[in-house]
N, C-alpha and C positions, 0 to 999 in steps of 0.2 A: 783395699784388701785387708784381710785379717792379720793380726800380729803374728809374725813368723818366729818369734822368740819365745813367747809364753809357753811354758810346759803344760802337759796334760797328764792327769793321774788316772790310770785305768781302774776297772772294777777290783782287780786283785792287788791294787796298791802300787803297781809298777809305773814309774814316771817315764813318759815318752816326750819327745821334743816338740818344737814349734812346727808350724805349718810348712811342709815341704812343697806341696802342690795344692792349688785351689782351682776348682772348676766353677766358674761364675756365670750363671744364667745361660748355660749351654743349650742351644737348639740346633738340631741336625735334621735336615730334610733330604729325602730322595724323591725328587719330583714333587708329587702331591702328598707323599707319605711322610709324616713327622715321626722320625725314629726316637728322637730325644726332644723333650719340650721343657725349656726353661729350668734346667736342673743346676743346682749349686751344691757343692760339698767340698770338703778338703781332705787331704791325706797328710798325716803328721809324721815327722821323722821318727823312725824306730818302731812304728806300729804295724800290725797286720790289719788291713782295712778290707772288709769284704763288700762285694757288690752282688746282691741277690735279687731274685724276682722270677716270675714265670717265664716260660719260653716266649720269645717275642717282646720282652719287656724293654729291650734296648741296651742290655748289659754289655754285650760284645761290641755294639756300636760305641758305647762310652769308652771301653778299653781301647778301641781303635782311634778315638779322638785323643786320648792320652798319649798313645804311641805314634801319632802322626799319620796313620793310614787314612783318617778322615780329618778334614778341617771344617769346623762348624760354621753355619751361616750366621749364627748370632752367638754372642757371649765371648768370654775371655778365659784364657788359660794362663795361670801364674805358676812359675816354677822357681823355687829358691828366692822368692821375693820379687822376681822380675816377670813382667808380662811377656809371654812367649808368642812371637809372631807365627803365622802359618808356616809349617815346616813339613818336610818329607820325613819318612821313617828313619832314614840313615842319619839325618840331622838330629832327630830326637835321640837316637841311640848315642850319638856323640855327647849328649848332655848327661849321660849316665843313667839312661832308662833302657832296660832290657825286658824281653817278654818270652813267654811260651805261647803255644797256639792250641785252640780247641781240637783241631785236627793236626796230628803230629806232622811237623815240617822238618824232617831230617833227610839226609842223603843216604839212601838205603845201601848203595854200593860202596860207601866209604866206611872206614873203621870208626869205632866209638871215639878213639883218640882224635882222628882227623875231623870228625863232626864237631867235637868240642873245641878244637883249635879254631874253627870258623868263628867262634864267639870272641876271639881275640883280635879280630880284624882292626878294630879301632885303636888297638895298642901297637899295631905294626906300622912303623914310620919309614922303614927302608924302601927305596924305590924298586921297581921291577928289575932293573939291571943288577943292582946290588944283591937282590934276592936270588937272581939266577946264578950268579957266580958264588954266592954264599960265602963271602969273606968279610972280615972286619965287623962293622956295625951290624950288618945283616945276620951274621953268625951269632953275635952276642944277643941280638934281639930274638932270634929264633930260640935260643937256649932259654932266655928269660921267660918267653911265652910258654914254652913246653913245661918249664918248672911250675908256672902258675896253673896250667891245665892239670898237671899231675897232682897238685894239691887238691883241686876240685874232685878229681877221680878218687883220691883217697877219702876225702870228706864224705862223698856219696856212696862209698863202698862198692865201686864198680871196677876195681883193679883187675878182676878175673876176666872181664870182657873187653878190656881196653883195646885189643887188636881185632876184635870180632866185627865183621861187617854188620851195620845196624839192621839191615834187612833180615838177618837171621835171628834177631832177638824177639822174645815175647813182648807183648804190648806194654806190660808194666815196666819193664826195663827200658823200653824206648822212651816212655814218659820221663824216666829218671835221667836218661841221656839228654833229653831236651832241656830239662832243668839244669843239668850240668853245663850245657852250652850257654844258656842265658847267664848262669852264675859266673862263668869264666870271664865274662865281660866286666866283672867287678862293678855292678850297677849300684847306684844310690837308691834307685826305685826299681823293684822287680815286679812285673805284671804277670800273673798266672791265670790263664784262661781255662777254667775247668780242669785243674791238675789231677782230680780224682776220677774223671769220667772214664767209664769202662773198666774200672779196677775192681778186684775182689777185696774182701775185708782185710786180708793180710797186707796187700799192696797199698791200700788206703792208710793203714796204720804206719807203714814204712814212710810213705810220702808225707804224712802229717808230721812225723818225727823230724824228717829232713827240713820241712818248711819252718818248723819252730827253731831248729838248730841254726838255719841260715839267718833267721831273724835275731836269734840270741847271740850267736858266736860271731857273726859277721856284722851285726848291727844294721842289716839291710832292711829298708822299708819295703813292705810287701802289700800289693793290692791284688786281690784275687776274686774271680768269679767261680762260684761253686754251688751245685744243687743239693749236695748232701748237707742237710741242716745240722746233723750231729757234728760234722766236721767244722762247719761254719761257726757254730756256737762255741766249740772247743778252742778253735785256733784264733778267732778274731778279737781284737780290742774294740773295734767299732764296726757297725754294719750300716750300709745304705741300701734301701730297698726301692726297686723300680717296678712300675707296672704300666704297660701301654705307653712307655716313653716318659712317664712322669715319676717324680720322687714321692713316695708315700710314707717313707719312714727313714729315720736316721738316728742312730744312737748306739748305746752299748747292746750286747747280745740280749740282756734281760729286758731292756727297754723295747727292743724290736720284737722280742718274743711275746710281750704283753700288749703290743699295739694292735688294737682291734681291726684297724684298716688293713694292716699287714696280714693278720690272721684270716680275714675274709678273702683277701686277694691271693694269698700265696700259701700260707702255712696250713690252711684247711682244718683248723681246730674249731669245733662247734662251739656256739655260745652256751653259757651255763643256763 
């Protein structure tokens, strides 16, 4: 495995940490279909790492491998220097990995506050009986978790809708609530699956600002899938490019932007 301590300097001179996660020779099959073929890349502490590529390239499958929804048939996943055995999503979440989904996965009948509270489940230790009577440790735990959630609500500027049922919210605000729920888990690694999908220009600008603020103020490492290349190039420290389940590029935004194989497969810029 790569050195997990060695720092890395970004294009703009910002120093990020050592390797937080490494995907090593990952292959994922569904029957006779190879969704991911022998891909290796790493994610460093404190960076924004983008995964891009055409539809069907295997990006979401890779995110699902990272988050434990799929376990690859071949290859190894390392996290914080340790080889990660096959895990279920709830076990991966306990390691400090949270995510959002391409299709919003919220509880429409619950309020914004209650939806975000579900992101605190791994921080709730009191048993069902103690929670039911809501005394002692259970009461203190509930108070602490609500305080943590309120901080996230303030941070993402959604105080005005905290008691609103999620089903009544416009699409852009629902995406922000889903980000809030993932962030309330206090993850070391935050996975964002197309956080800008379906948004207008103003909503994209807001979401981009929040993603950068999460990375900068909380120090959260972020890996994201996104089709808006302007967003990807502005937000990312490094970019890995997939096509038909293979890796065809990996580097800084400028390196990827000038990679002819990436241009031919995805960016669609004509040759000189």
